[in-house]
C-alpha positions as CSV (number, residue, x, y, z in Angstrom):
1,M,0.0,0.1,0.0
2,K,1.2,3.4,-0.8
3,R,1.7,5.6,2.3
4,T,2.9,9.0,2.9
5,R,4.6,8.0,6.1
6,M,5.7,4.6,7.6
7,S,2.5,2.6,8.4
8,R,1.9,0.9,11.7
9,R,2.4,-2.5,9.8
10,T,5.7,-1.5,8.4
11,V,7.1,-0.5,11.8
12,L,5.9,-3.8,13.4
13,K,7.5,-5.7,10.6
14,A,10.8,-3.9,10.9
15,S,10.9,-4.2,14.7
16,A,10.1,-7.9,14.6
17,S,12.8,-8.6,12.0
18,A,15.4,-6.8,13.9
19,A,14.7,-8.6,16.9
20,M,14.9,-12.0,15.4
21,G,18.0,-11.3,13.2
22,F,16.6,-11.6,9.9
23,Y,14.8,-9.4,7.3
24,F,11.9,-11.5,6.0
25,L,10.5,-14.9,5.8
26,P,9.2,-16.3,2.4
27,R,5.5,-16.5,2.1
28,H,5.5,-20.2,1.6
29,V,7.3,-20.7,4.9
30,L,4.4,-18.7,6.5
31,G,1.3,-19.9,4.7
32,G,2.2,-22.5,2.1
33,R,3.1,-22.0,-1.6
34,G,1.4,-18.9,-3.1
35,A,-0.3,-18.0,0.3
36,E,-0.5,-14.4,1.4
37,A,1.7,-13.5,4.3
38,P,-0.3,-12.5,7.4
39,S,1.4,-9.2,7.5
40,D,0.2,-8.4,3.9
41,K,-3.4,-8.7,4.7
42,L,-5.5,-5.5,5.3
43,N,-7.2,-4.7,8.5
44,V,-10.9,-4.3,7.7
45,A,-13.7,-2.6,9.9
46,S,-17.2,-3.3,8.6
47,I,-20.1,-0.9,9.2
48,G,-23.5,-2.5,8.8
49,V,-23.0,-6.2,8.8
50,G,-26.5,-7.6,8.5
51,G,-28.4,-8.3,5.3
52,K,-26.2,-7.4,2.2
53,G,-23.5,-6.3,4.8
54,H,-23.0,-9.9,6.0
55,S,-22.1,-11.0,2.4
56,D,-19.8,-8.0,2.1
57,V,-17.9,-9.0,5.3
58,H,-17.5,-12.5,3.9
59,G,-16.3,-10.8,0.6
60,M,-13.4,-9.4,2.5
61,A,-12.8,-12.4,4.7
62,S,-9.4,-13.2,2.9
63,Q,-8.2,-10.2,4.9
64,N,-8.2,-9.5,8.6
65,I,-11.7,-8.7,9.9
66,V,-10.9,-6.7,13.0
67,A,-14.1,-4.9,13.8
68,L,-17.8,-5.2,13.1
69,C,-20.3,-2.4,13.7
70,D,-24.2,-2.5,13.6
71,A,-26.8,-0.5,15.6
72,D,-29.0,-3.6,15.5
73,E,-27.4,-6.6,17.2
74,R,-30.4,-8.8,15.9
75,S,-29.2,-8.1,12.3
76,A,-25.6,-8.4,13.2
77,A,-25.8,-11.8,15.0
78,A,-24.7,-13.7,12.0
79,A,-21.5,-11.8,11.3
80,F,-20.7,-11.7,15.1
81,R,-20.9,-15.4,15.1
82,D,-18.8,-15.8,11.9
83,F,-16.0,-13.5,13.0
84,P,-15.9,-13.9,16.9
85,A,-12.4,-12.2,17.1
86,A,-13.6,-9.0,15.7
87,Q,-14.2,-6.1,18.0
88,R,-18.0,-5.1,18.2
89,F,-19.5,-1.7,18.0
90,R,-22.9,0.0,17.7
91,D,-21.8,3.4,16.5
92,Y,-19.2,3.7,13.8
93,R,-18.2,7.2,15.0
94,V,-16.9,5.5,18.1
95,M,-15.3,2.6,16.2
96,L,-13.5,4.8,13.6
97,D,-12.3,7.2,16.5
98,K,-10.9,4.2,18.5
99,L,-9.4,2.1,15.8
100,A,-8.1,5.1,13.5
101,D,-4.6,3.8,13.5
102,K,-5.3,0.0,13.5
103,I,-7.4,-0.3,10.2
104,D,-6.7,0.0,6.6
105,V,-10.0,-0.5,5.0
106,V,-13.7,0.4,5.8
107,T,-16.8,-1.3,4.4
108,V,-20.1,0.6,4.5
109,S,-23.4,-1.6,4.0
110,T,-25.7,0.6,6.1
111,P,-29.2,1.9,5.1
112,D,-28.6,4.7,2.5
113,H,-28.9,7.6,4.8
114,H,-25.6,6.5,6.6
115,H,-23.6,5.9,3.4
116,A,-22.2,9.4,3.2
117,P,-21.3,10.3,6.8
118,A,-19.7,6.8,7.4
119,S,-17.8,6.8,4.2
120,M,-16.6,10.4,4.7
121,M,-15.3,9.7,8.1
122,A,-13.3,6.8,6.8
123,L,-12.1,8.8,3.8
124,K,-11.0,11.7,6.0
125,L,-8.9,9.2,8.1
126,G,-7.2,8.1,4.9
127,K,-8.8,4.6,4.7
128,H,-9.8,2.7,1.6
129,V,-13.6,2.6,1.3
130,F,-16.1,0.0,-0.1
131,C,-19.6,1.5,0.0
132,Q,-22.8,-0.3,-0.9
133,K,-25.1,1.3,-3.7
134,P,-26.4,4.0,-4.1
135,L,-23.3,5.9,-3.1
136,T,-25.1,8.5,-1.1
137,H,-28.6,9.6,-0.1
138,S,-28.4,13.0,-1.8
139,I,-26.6,14.4,-4.9
140,C,-24.4,16.8,-2.9
141,E,-23.0,14.0,-0.8
142,A,-22.0,12.0,-4.0
143,R,-20.2,15.1,-5.3
144,R,-18.3,15.5,-1.9
145,L,-17.3,11.9,-1.5
146,A,-15.9,11.8,-5.1
147,E,-13.9,14.9,-4.4
148,V,-12.4,13.8,-1.0
149,A,-11.6,10.2,-2.3
150,K,-9.6,11.8,-5.1
151,E,-8.0,14.1,-2.8
152,K,-7.0,11.4,-0.3
153,K,-5.7,9.0,-3.2
154,V,-7.2,6.0,-1.6
155,A,-8.9,3.0,-3.2
156,T,-12.7,3.2,-3.4
157,I,-15.5,1.1,-4.8
158,M,-19.4,1.2,-4.9
159,G,-21.1,-2.2,-4.3
160,I,-22.4,-2.7,-7.8
161,Q,-21.1,-6.3,-8.2
162,G,-22.7,-6.8,-11.6
163,H,-20.5,-4.0,-13.0
164,C,-17.6,-6.4,-12.5
165,D,-19.2,-9.1,-14.5
166,E,-18.7,-10.1,-18.1
167,H,-22.2,-8.7,-19.3
168,A,-21.2,-5.1,-18.6
169,R,-18.0,-5.3,-20.7
170,L,-19.8,-7.1,-23.4
171,L,-22.3,-4.4,-23.7
172,C,-19.4,-1.8,-23.9
173,E,-17.6,-3.7,-26.6
174,M,-20.7,-4.3,-28.7
175,I,-21.7,-0.6,-28.7
176,W,-18.0,0.4,-29.3
177,A,-17.6,-2.0,-32.0
178,G,-20.6,-0.3,-33.8
179,W,-22.8,-3.4,-33.7
180,I,-26.0,-1.4,-33.3
181,G,-25.0,1.9,-34.8
182,D,-25.6,5.1,-32.9
183,V,-27.4,4.6,-29.7
184,K,-30.4,6.9,-29.2
185,E,-32.3,5.3,-26.5
186,V,-31.8,3.2,-23.3
187,H,-34.6,1.6,-21.3
188,Y,-34.5,0.0,-17.9
189,W,-37.4,-1.6,-16.1
190,T,-37.8,-3.3,-12.7
191,D,-40.5,-5.0,-10.6
192,R,-39.1,-3.1,-7.5
193,P,-40.2,-1.8,-5.0
194,I,-40.7,-5.1,-3.4
195,W,-41.1,-3.3,0.0
196,P,-44.0,-0.9,1.1
197,Q,-44.2,2.5,-0.6
198,G,-47.0,5.0,-1.2
199,I,-48.0,4.8,2.6
200,D,-48.1,7.3,5.5
201,R,-46.1,7.4,8.7
202,P,-47.5,4.9,11.4
203,K,-49.2,6.7,14.3
204,D,-48.4,4.0,17.0
205,T,-45.1,4.2,18.8
206,P,-44.0,0.8,20.1
207,Q,-40.8,0.4,22.2
208,A,-37.6,-0.3,20.3
209,P,-36.1,-3.7,21.0
210,K,-33.3,-3.7,23.5
211,E,-31.0,-5.1,20.9
212,L,-31.5,-2.0,18.7
213,D,-29.8,1.5,19.3
214,W,-32.6,3.5,17.6
215,D,-30.9,6.9,18.0
216,V,-27.8,5.5,16.2
217,W,-29.8,3.7,13.7
218,L,-31.5,7.1,12.8
219,G,-28.2,8.7,12.6
220,P,-28.3,12.0,10.5
221,A,-32.0,11.5,9.7
222,P,-34.7,13.6,11.5
223,A,-35.8,12.1,14.8
224,R,-38.9,10.1,14.8
225,P,-40.2,7.4,17.1
226,Y,-39.2,3.8,16.3
227,H,-41.5,1.6,14.4
228,P,-41.0,-1.9,12.8
229,A,-42.5,-0.3,9.7
230,Y,-38.9,1.0,9.0
231,L,-36.5,-2.0,9.5
232,P,-35.1,-4.3,8.5
233,F,-35.2,-3.9,4.7
234,K,-38.3,-1.7,4.4
235,W,-36.3,1.6,5.1
236,R,-35.7,1.7,1.3
237,G,-39.2,3.1,0.7
238,W,-39.0,6.0,3.2
239,W,-37.7,9.4,2.0
240,D,-35.7,10.1,5.2
241,F,-33.7,6.7,4.9
242,G,-33.9,5.2,1.5
243,T,-33.7,6.2,-2.1
244,G,-36.6,4.2,-3.4
245,A,-36.5,1.6,-6.4
246,L,-34.6,4.1,-8.4
247,G,-31.7,4.4,-6.0
248,D,-31.8,1.0,-4.9
249,I,-31.7,-0.7,-8.4
250,G,-30.9,2.2,-10.7
251,C,-27.2,2.2,-9.9
252,H,-26.9,-1.6,-10.7
253,A,-29.0,-1.4,-13.8
254,I,-27.8,1.7,-15.4
255,A,-24.0,1.4,-14.6
256,A,-23.0,-0.5,-17.7
257,A,-24.8,2.0,-20.1
258,F,-23.3,4.8,-18.2
259,W,-19.8,3.3,-18.8
260,A,-20.5,2.3,-22.4
261,L,-21.9,5.5,-23.5
262,N,-20.0,7.9,-21.2
263,L,-23.3,9.4,-20.1
264,G,-22.9,12.7,-18.4
265,H,-25.4,15.0,-16.6
266,P,-29.0,15.0,-17.9
267,T,-30.4,18.4,-19.0
268,S,-33.8,17.5,-18.0
269,I,-35.8,14.6,-16.1
270,E,-39.6,14.3,-16.4
271,G,-41.9,11.6,-15.2
272,Q,-45.1,10.2,-14.1
273,T,-45.9,8.5,-10.8
274,S,-48.5,7.1,-8.5
275,P,-49.7,9.7,-5.8
276,V,-46.6,11.0,-3.8
277,N,-46.7,11.8,-0.1
278,S,-44.1,13.5,2.2
279,E,-43.0,10.2,3.8
280,T,-42.6,7.5,1.3
281,F,-41.7,7.0,-2.4
282,P,-44.6,6.3,-4.8
283,S,-45.6,2.7,-5.5
284,W,-44.5,3.2,-9.2
285,S,-42.8,5.8,-11.5
286,V,-41.8,6.2,-15.1
287,L,-39.0,8.7,-15.7
288,T,-37.4,10.1,-18.9
289,Y,-33.9,11.7,-18.8
290,E,-32.7,13.7,-21.7
291,I,-28.9,13.4,-21.9
292,P,-27.0,15.7,-24.4
293,A,-24.8,14.4,-27.2
294,G,-21.3,13.6,-26.1
295,T,-18.1,11.3,-26.9
296,L,-17.9,7.6,-26.2
297,P,-14.7,6.3,-24.3
298,N,-13.2,5.2,-27.6
299,G,-13.4,8.8,-28.7
300,K,-16.2,8.4,-31.2
301,K,-19.0,10.9,-31.1
302,R,-22.5,9.9,-30.0
303,P,-26.0,11.6,-30.4
304,A,-28.2,12.7,-27.5
305,I,-29.7,9.9,-25.7
306,K,-33.1,9.5,-24.0
307,L,-33.0,7.1,-21.0
308,T,-36.2,5.9,-19.5
309,W,-36.6,4.3,-16.1
310,S,-39.8,2.4,-15.1
311,D,-40.4,0.7,-11.8
312,G,-43.4,-0.7,-9.8
313,G,-44.1,-3.2,-12.7
314,K,-44.4,-0.6,-15.4
315,I,-42.8,-1.7,-18.6
316,P,-41.8,0.2,-21.7
317,P,-43.6,-0.4,-25.1
318,R,-42.6,-3.7,-26.8
319,P,-40.0,-3.2,-29.4
320,P,-41.4,-4.3,-32.8
321,E,-38.2,-6.3,-33.6
322,L,-38.8,-8.6,-30.3
323,E,-39.7,-12.1,-31.7
324,A,-43.2,-13.3,-31.0
325,G,-43.5,-15.4,-28.1
326,R,-40.6,-13.7,-26.1
327,E,-41.8,-11.8,-22.9
328,M,-40.5,-8.4,-21.8
329,G,-40.1,-9.7,-18.3
330,K,-40.5,-8.0,-15.0
331,N,-36.9,-6.7,-15.1
332,G,-34.9,-5.8,-18.2
333,H,-33.0,-3.4,-20.2
334,M,-32.9,-2.3,-23.8
335,V,-30.5,-0.4,-25.8
336,V,-31.8,1.0,-29.1
337,G,-29.4,1.9,-31.9
338,T,-29.8,3.1,-35.5
339,T,-29.1,-0.4,-36.8
340,G,-30.1,-2.8,-34.0
341,T,-31.4,-3.2,-30.5
342,I,-29.6,-4.8,-27.6
343,F,-32.4,-6.5,-25.5
344,N,-31.2,-8.2,-22.2
345,G,-27.7,-8.7,-23.7
346,R,-28.8,-10.0,-27.0
347,I,-29.3,-8.2,-30.4
348,I,-32.7,-8.5,-31.7
349,P,-34.2,-9.9,-33.8
350,E,-31.8,-12.8,-33.1
351,T,-32.6,-14.5,-36.4
352,K,-31.2,-11.4,-38.2
353,F,-28.1,-11.1,-36.1
354,K,-27.3,-14.7,-35.1
355,D,-24.2,-14.9,-37.3
356,L,-22.9,-11.6,-35.7
357,M,-23.5,-12.8,-32.2
358,K,-21.6,-16.2,-32.9
359,T,-18.3,-14.2,-32.3
360,P,-17.9,-11.9,-29.5
361,P,-16.8,-8.3,-30.2
362,P,-13.0,-7.6,-29.7
363,K,-12.1,-7.5,-26.0
364,T,-10.8,-4.1,-25.4
365,L,-11.5,-4.1,-21.6
366,A,-9.6,-5.8,-18.9
367,R,-11.8,-8.4,-17.1
368,S,-12.4,-8.1,-13.4
369,P,-11.6,-10.8,-10.8
370,G,-14.8,-10.0,-9.0
371,I,-15.7,-7.0,-6.9
372,Y,-14.0,-7.9,-3.7
373,A,-10.8,-9.1,-5.3
374,E,-10.7,-6.1,-7.5
375,F,-11.1,-3.8,-4.5
376,I,-8.6,-5.6,-2.4
377,R,-6.0,-5.4,-5.3
378,A,-6.6,-1.7,-5.6
379,C,-6.1,-1.2,-1.9
380,K,-2.7,-3.0,-2.1
381,G,-1.5,-0.6,-5.0
382,G,-3.1,-2.2,-7.9
383,P,-5.2,-0.5,-10.7
384,P,-8.3,1.6,-9.7
385,T,-11.5,-0.1,-9.5
386,V,-13.9,0.3,-12.4
387,A,-16.6,1.7,-10.0
388,D,-14.4,4.0,-7.9
389,F,-16.1,7.0,-6.3
390,Q,-15.3,9.1,-9.3
391,F,-17.4,6.8,-11.5
392,S,-20.0,5.9,-9.1
393,G,-20.3,9.3,-7.6
394,A,-21.2,10.7,-11.0
395,L,-23.5,7.6,-11.7
396,T,-25.3,8.3,-8.4
397,E,-25.6,11.8,-9.2
398,L,-27.5,11.0,-12.4
399,V,-29.8,8.5,-10.7
400,L,-30.7,10.6,-7.7
401,A,-31.5,13.5,-10.1
402,G,-34.5,11.3,-11.1
403,N,-35.8,11.5,-7.5
404,L,-36.2,15.3,-7.8
405,A,-38.7,14.8,-10.5
406,V,-40.5,12.1,-8.6
407,R,-40.6,14.1,-5.3
408,T,-41.7,17.4,-6.8
409,G,-44.0,15.9,-9.7
410,R,-42.5,18.5,-12.0
411,K,-40.2,18.3,-15.0
412,I,-36.7,19.1,-13.8
413,L,-34.4,21.3,-15.9
414,W,-31.0,20.3,-14.5
415,D,-27.7,22.2,-14.3
416,G,-25.5,19.1,-13.4
417,P,-22.1,20.8,-13.0
418,N,-23.6,23.3,-10.5
419,M,-26.0,20.7,-8.9
420,R,-28.9,23.2,-9.4
421,C,-32.5,22.8,-10.8
422,T,-33.0,26.0,-12.9
423,N,-36.9,25.9,-13.0
424,V,-38.3,24.4,-9.8
425,P,-36.7,26.2,-6.8
426,E,-38.1,23.7,-4.2
427,A,-36.2,21.0,-5.9
428,N,-33.0,22.5,-4.8
429,Q,-33.8,21.9,-1.2
430,L,-33.6,18.1,-2.0
431,V,-30.1,18.3,-3.6
432,R,-28.5,18.3,-0.1
433,R,-29.8,17.5,3.4
434,E,-29.4,18.9,6.8
435,Y,-28.0,16.3,9.3
436,R,-29.3,15.9,12.8
437,K,-27.1,17.3,15.6
438,G,-24.1,15.1,16.3
439,W,-23.8,13.9,12.7
440,T,-21.5,15.6,10.0
441,L,-20.4,14.9,6.5
């Protein structure tokens, strides 16, 4: 790992070697042929270790899991059992303060409203950061995390594991090879939300379970009484905690096209939704982003693009070239070009393009070893991850701009570089958020 000063691990290694009268032991002596020396492993602290966080901890298990943090001990129980030697915390502010000089990496797999403050605290300490999608709860937070990550020169990645898979690279390479001509439309649809939305705040106020630190779970969000309507999992549908179906799935779904087409800021977002209230996202929404012309990563010019997002079971119109008998499906994507359409990874109609699809396009992109291995490699001085905070921050900004249209019910004219809506003043209040006392970015 690159350091501006001698690290704790380097000091320990040098001291131990001097005391024992040698400089190093070969790795195969310590752990068998090809094994990683214990001293080469990263010390990892994980924040939010239930649900997806549990698998994220296991994704880093080849390293040293030294600390686990979760405000809900019920959710964390499996991780606590699997990593009994790790120190346990409820409040990541306490954990990061106490272990600041003992950890190298922080993973953040909390509800969305904690992503930015937890990640930022780790970044400011100079730690490498893995943060689940969406990168942040607000647009302003995404911009700031990307800026600070670049300033600190640490390894970062957002948890969009599909972006490390083959299909994302194939989409890029098919488009760059000109297989479907100039792309003019991109469509995504999902059956999410699969949690309650379009509902009001509960009126009863049951007591919080003793295993849950409700005040810490609320974190930077406005204070409200505990209710099981919020957790686990269901927080995604509440404005104060989640980012709805768009935030939850959009970063996964849109990432490949964002990469392939080098999508920038939209100039406008317009949509339709079911009724919207001040507590939860609507039960369905359909959004259209207008994205200006630009340049592909390979240097070729591309035209303006219309990107549509449909959730809650809404599906875009069936393309005429889709063969009879093939279903659109509850979840899918479609990239429409001037000479062909990529439908869920295949060019349609397949009868027309079957010969072309027999041979993959030229492999112009390096393949990933998987999201966790890619991140660990970057932490140890390898190449940057493909979903670092520069890429994922910009992607998150685009995705969350759609929620401005959802929340206001208005067409949004968007000045992306300045993070400003130019036609709906109240939308600008949603670009950033006020943190509750005791919490900072």
